[in-house]
N, C-alpha and C positions, 0 to 999 in steps of 0.2 A: 329459290331458297325456301326451305320449309318454315312454317310459322313457329314462333317461340312457344314452348310449353311452359306453363307457370306452376309453381309449387309454393304454397304458403307454409312457412315453418315458424313455429314459436320457439324461441330460444331465450331462456332466462326472463320470460315475460315480455320480450321485445319481438314484435312480428317483423320478419324480413320477407320480402318478396324476391324469390330467386327465379331468374329466367334461364332455363336450360339452354345449353349451347346448341346452335343449329349449324349444320355442316353442308358445304357445297364443294364441288371439285375445284381444286386449285389449278393454276396455269400449267404447272409441270407435273400434274398427277397427284400432288399433295392435296390436303383438305384445307380450305379456308374456314376458320372458326370465328363465328360471331358470338362473343360472350356478352350477354346483357345482364346487368344487375342494377335494379332500381332499389337503392339502399335507404332504409329509414333514417331520418335525420338524427336519431339517437345513436346510430352507428357511424354514419358518415354525413357530413354537412351537405355534400354534393352527390348526386347520383351519377354514375358513370356507366357507359357501355363501350366495349372494346371490340375491334376487329383485328384478328391475328392472321397473317398470311400462313397457310399451312405448309407451303413449300420452302419456307425459310427456317433452317434448323436452329439458328441462334439469332435472336433479335437484339438490336443495338439501342433502340429508343422508341419513343411514342410521339405522335403528333396529336395535340389536344385541340379540339375545336369547340368554341363556345359562342352562343348568341346572346341576345339581350336579356333584360330582367325577367321577362315573362315567356321566354321561348325555351322549348326543349330541343336541343340540338344533337341528341343521341343518334338521329338518323344520318348524321354526317358520316358515320363509319361505313355506310353502304354506298358511298359515291365512288364510281369506278375509277375516275382519274386520280383521286386521292389514294385509292387502294393501289393503283399501279405505281404511283410515286413512293408510297410507303414500302412496297415490295422492293423497289429499286434501292431504297436507302437501308433496307432491312429493319424497318420500323413497324410498329403496330399503330392503329388509330384509336383514339379515345374521344368520345363525344360526351358532353356534360348536359345535365338537365337544368331547369330554370331555378334551382335553389341556390345559385351562386351568391345571391344577396345575403342569405343567412351566413354563408361562409365568410364573405368579405367583412361583415360586421364584427366577426371574431378577431380580425387582425391578420397580419401577414403570417406569423408563425403558425397559428392555428390552421390557416388555409393551406399552408405548405404541408403540415403534418397530416391534414385530412386527405390531401391528394396522394401522398405516399402510402397512406393506409389503403385507399382505394386501389392504388397501383399494385400493392402487395396481394390484395384479393384477386385482382385480374390475373396476376402472375400465377397464383395457386390454381385458379379455375382453368386457365388456358394450358397449363402444363409447361409454361415458359418461366421457370424460376428466375432466369436472368433479368426479367422485366423489373424486378425489385431494384436493380441497379441502372435502369434505363436512363439514357439522355432524354431531354425533354425539349420539344419545340411546341409553342402554344400560340394560337391565333384566336382572335375574338372580335366581335362587333358590339359596340355600345358597352353594356355592363360586362359583356364577354371580354372586351378589351381591358377593362379594369381587372378582371380575373387573371388574364394573361400577365399583366404587369405585376400583380400580386405574387404569382408563382415565381417570376423572375427575381423579385425582391427577397422572397422567402427562401428560394433555392438557387442562388446565383451560380453555385458550383455544379448544378445539374442542368440548368436551362441553357440550351445552345443558342436559341434565337426566339423572338416573339414578333407577332404582327398584330397591329391594333387599328381597327376601323371605327370611325364615329365616336371618338373619345374626347377628353378634355384634359389639358395639363394640370388642372386642379385635382384630378382624380389620383394624385399621388406620384406624378411624374417628376415633380420639381421639389419635393420635400427632402428632408435629410435622409429618410429611409431609402429613397430612390437611388442614392449613391451606391448602394450595395449591388445594383443591377447595371452599373455603368459599363461593365465588360460584355453585357448581353446585347448583341445587335438588335435594334428595334426598327421595324418598318411601320410608319404611320400613314394612314390615308384619311382624308377629311373633306367633306363637301363644304364649299364656301357659302352654301345656303342652308347649312345645318342649324336650325333654330332650336333643336332639342339638346344636343350635346354642346352647342355653341361653336364659335369661330375663333376661339382664343389661340389655337395652334398657329395661326397665321401671323400673330404678333409675338407669341411667347416661345416659339421654336428655338430661337437663338439661346434662350436661357437654358434649355435642356442640353444643347450642344456645349455650352460654356461649362456646364457641370462635368463634362467628360463623357457623356453618353455617345455611343456609336449609333446614331439615329438618323433616319431619313423621313421626310414628310412629302407625300404626294397629294397635291390638291386635286379634288374632283369638282371641276368648275361648273357652277350652275346646278349642282345637285344638293338635295336635302339629306336629312338623317337616314332615311330608309331607302335611299338609292345608291347605286354604286356597284363596282366590280373589283373590290379590293383583293379578292383571292387571285386575280390575274397576276398580281405582283408577289403576294405572300409565298406562293409555291416556289417561285424563282429565287426569292430571298432565302428561303429555307434550304434549298438545294445547294446554293453557294456556301452558306455558312456551315452547314453540316460537313461539307468536304474540307472546309478550312479549319474547323475547330475540333473535329473528332479524329483521334488517332486511329488509322486503319488497323493497327496492331493491337488495339485495346481489346481485352477479353471481358465482356460484360458479365460473364459467369463468375468472375472473381471479385470484382469491385466496381463502384461507380466510375464514370469517366473522369479523366483529368483534362478538362477543356483548355484548349489553347487560347490565350488572350491575344487578340490582334491589336497591334500598336495603332494608334490613331493616325499616324503618318504613313501607314501601309495600305490603306484602302483607297477608294476613289471618292471624289467630291463633285457635287453639282449644286448650283445656286438656285434656290426656289424662286427668288424674285425674277420676274419676267415670264415665268411659265403661264401665269394667269392671263396674259395679254393675247388677244386674237392675232393670228398671224401664222407664218409658216417657218419662222427661223427658230432653230433649236436653241435651247439653253446649253451651254458648253458643260461637258463633264471631263474631268482630268484626274490624274493621280494626285493623291493628297499631298505628296511631297512637293508638288509644284505650287502649292498655295501657302502663303505665309501663315505661321501658326496663329498669329493674332487675328487673322481674318476668317479662320475656319468655322467659327461659331455661326456664321451666316450661310454656311453650306450644309447640304445633306451629305451624310457619310454612307458609303456602300462598301461591302466587303471586297468586291472586285469589279472589273469593267463590265462583265455580263449583266450584273444587277444594275449598274449605273446606266447602261444603254437601254435596258428595259424601262427604268424609271424615266429616262429622257424622253421616250416615246409616249409613256403613260401620262406624264404630268403636263404635257403641252396642251394648252386650251385650243381645241379645234374640232370641227366635225366635217372637215372637207373630204377626208378619205377614210375608208373602213376596210378592215380585213374581213373576208367572207369565208375563206377556207385556209386552214383546217377547221376554223370555228369563227363565227361572227362575234365581233367585239362590242356589240351593243350593250347599253346600260340597262339593267333590269332592277325591279324591286329586290332588295338585297336578300330577303328571306326565301325567294323562289329562284334565286340565281342558279342556273345550270352550267356545268362545265362539259367540255367535249369528252367523248370516250377516248381511251388511250389508243395510240397508233401501233399496229402490229409490227413486230420486228421484221426486218428484211424486205418490207414493202415500200415502194416509192410513195412520197407524200404529195398530194395535190395541193397547190397553193392558189389563192385567188384574192384579189383586192379590187375595190371600186372607188372611183373618184366622183364625189357629188358635185363639187363646184370649184375644183382646183384649177380648172382651165386647161390650157394646151400642154398636157403632160408630155414630156420628152422621154421619160424612162421611169421604170419601176424596178427596184431591187428588193428581194426578200432576204430577211436576216433571221438567224437563230442566235439571240443574244448579240455578241459582238462579231459573230461569224457571218459572212456573206454566203448564202446558200444557193441562190438562183437569181437569174435576171428574168424579169417578166416580159411577156409578149401580149400585145393587144388581142382581145378576143372579139372577133367579128368586124374588123376593118378599122380604118383610120379615125372614125368618129366615135368609136366605142370607148366607154369609160371604164370598162372592165379589163383587168390585166391578169394573166395566169402564168403559172410556172410549175415545175415539178422538182422537189428535192429528191434526187435519185437514190441516194444512200443515207437516209437519216440515221444518226448514231443513237444507240440506246441511251436513255437518260431523260432528264427534265430540260425542256427548252422554252425560251421566250420567243415566239414566232411573231414577226411584224414585217410590214412592207414600208418602203420609203419611196414616195413619189417625188420626181424632180421636174422643174421647169425654170428656164431663164435664170439659173443661179440660185433658185430657192429649193429647199427640200422640206417635205411634209410627211411625217410618219403616221401610220395607223397606231391604234392602241395595241399593246402586246397581248398575245394569246398564249396561255400556258399549255404545253403539250408534253406528254410522256410517251416516249418510244419504248416499248417493252423490251426487256433484256432477252 
């Protein structure tokens, strides 16, 4: 990709730095456009940079990525797996810089207006006028989580879903204003050793559910504020909610979306209590309709079974087994976290998982969400701890890949790995 060229322009006494568009060849012969614009705070409170897939004629929405108080996350738009997911959804990517603090101090309405202003500028510069009406999915870590929640409260009719890592319920999740975002599905992840954002989610999560939020909490056991792999779940969460809430017949060139509100008894539920214990027994997940309404506040809510199964394997406290292919599910420092490249359409997918101390494993099954995709075979003889398989015909789309080890009536899952099979 070519380097951005910069041009300084003075307009009405206000200096704006415009970063010209850089172009690379798209997957189907079109051009992928990276439009970068670092906007002076007198114009916009937050700086934005967008990636627009050149081979998508009409875009339906944007995925917004934000990091903490002192981080610039505009490089998010160059991540290949997120680009492949965005192309599949017919979305653009938008990364924010570290001036979110100034925006948040202005309040919800100002932050929402500021984002729409930036979105209109991206629409004009990219040549996709329909982005002015875009549906919005936003995820963030630490102060970026607060920014995502703020967008949901300010623009509940536009925000499809949000993901929040390393946050705290005091950051506006439980106040009166948060009720405006109750229809927006929220995925929360939190380290139980997070001494910066705090550990309040583990005691106050039922309060958020009791307010009517469609919310799920995944603990990252033994991890601090700057550790984790929350994007492993966020992408799966977004994929499911986009398919459920966005009308395929909607024309973004004419008007903003009319998002479908999902009834609280139509999703799936899983109980967080028990996930934090060492062991190999899964916490049950089941359709929401099977749980009494008065008990649901103690359960995490998911839009469908696919997300519930991914959470079920993500939230269990264990390090006995690990996925190795298509991507290792190890936990990294959150700012340097890398995701796998997308998988080419039409090619079989190699799968591999390893048991560290699970013992006499009797079988391994590989899954994509709720779908069983392959049975594993030992690699290298009876004492090998490595199991392999091949997904012969992976379907285009976004998948949560994980393996389940079995022995003597017990099952132990690896953490899920997000994977995009290109269209």
